[in-house]
C-alpha positions, 0 to 999 in steps of 0.5 A: 754380253755373255759372262764367264761360265763353266765349260767342262767335259765331265758329267754335269749333275746340276739337275740332281742338285737342283732336285735336292734343293727343291726337296729341302727348301720348304724346311729351310724357309720355315725356320724362324728368322729366315728372310732370304736364301741364295744359292751360291758357289759352283751350282749357281754358275750352272755346274755340279759334280760328285765333288761339288757342295751345295752352297747356301746363304741364309739371310736372317733377321738381326735377332735370329742372326745373333742366336745362330751366331752364338751357338743356337743355330737349328742347322750346322753352319759351314760344311755339313752333310745333309742326307746324301749331299754335302752342304756349305751353309753361311749366315748373314744379316742383310742390314749389317751387310748393307753397310760393309765393303765386300771384296772382289771375290765376295762380289764375284760370288754374289754376281752369280748367286741365285735367289731361292727365297726372298718374299719381301724382296730384301735380298734382291735389293741388297744384291742390286746395291752391292753390284751397282758399280762393277769394276772399272778397267783402270782398277787393274793398275794394282794387279798390273803393277804387282805382275810387273814387279814379279815378272820383271824385278823378281824375274830378272833377279832370279834369272841372274842368280840362276835359281830357276825354282825360285824364279818360277815361283815368282812367275807363278805370282806374276801369272795370277796377277796378270789374269786378275788384271784381265778380268778387271780389263773386262769389268768383271769381278775377280773370281776365287782362285779356284776358278780364276784360270778356267773362267778366264777362257770365256771372258768377252775379251782376251789376248789372241790365242788365249789358250796357247798364251795361257800355256805359255805363261803358266809353263815351267818348261824344264826348270832351266834358266832358259825356261825362266827367260821364255816364260818371262817373255810370254808374261811380259807380252800378254801384260803389254797387250792387256795394258794397251787394251785398257788404255785404248778403252779408257784413256787413248791419249795417255802415253804411259802404262796403266801402272803409272796412272795414279802417280801421273795424275797426282803429279799433274794435280801438283802442277796445276797450282803453286800452292795446293790445299792439303785437303784437296790432296788428301781427297786422292791419297795420303800425305805420306806419298809426298815423302817418296819419289819423285814428289819429295824433290819439288813439293813440301807441306807447310801447315795446310798447303802443299808448296810446289817448286815447279822450277825444281821439277822442270830441272829434274834429271829423270836419269837420277831417278829409279826407272819406274819414277823416271818414266813418269817424269820424262813423260810429264816434262815432254808434255810441258815442253810440247805445251800439252800441260 
């Protein structure tokens, strides 16, 4: 499957950069303590122009890493000019990095990184380990919830209050979260924001007419109240399509939105027992969740157990709840009445 890629009409000078790297590589690899070097950044993704820099990661043994970190580096770290080219040099200790949790942007950059030097194969092993578990589609739950919060709750507020500039600021946030969810729906790492929209165009799956849809979800129009309404509707439609795609791929029997998955599954877990061990619950989530809706209405903690009053749940009126919680409770009650649970 083709991964997202750079697709620009401006002149690609990648060969010039590759020649520069080849000229300098022996000097870099001969430095004491260097056990690996990778090319990262835009060049590793096959594109470079006069505004690009050469992003290099030097992997060092622990002693050299400490020396370089403590002001005794033989090279300038960070942004620096070497000859005619701008470099961005970073250092890592692979042993330390093996133990760390990398965020999605770091993993995205690593997933395109090109090994320039790795005589012992340690960097290849580190990369394999870090990239062994690509994003799961249901991890889009968070971005889809955030998107919904910005376009629906904040969007409705500022449409009602009539401040189009503030409203579009919220819809900007919604659009970014929406596109991040689209990457996760494709089981791709979320890119750095500098590349997010550009790379979305070459994802394996996008909603139909993605380029036109992008313009609609990013368009601020004339900053009128109607422009807010139009843009909000465009974002909501794409949100629904991404949500439906993830559900069709992961849980086709599921009847709610992706943003409800965690609470829905937790409620189902409580329904399996009258007494649930606290240790079983905390494998999934903190006990503090039980102090919020809708759990507080029928579950309580006593010593090492969670006591579930199923009668209270069955008689709960969903209309008394906030709409987000109400949707989950309605679905669970319907499943109970239909004998699904």
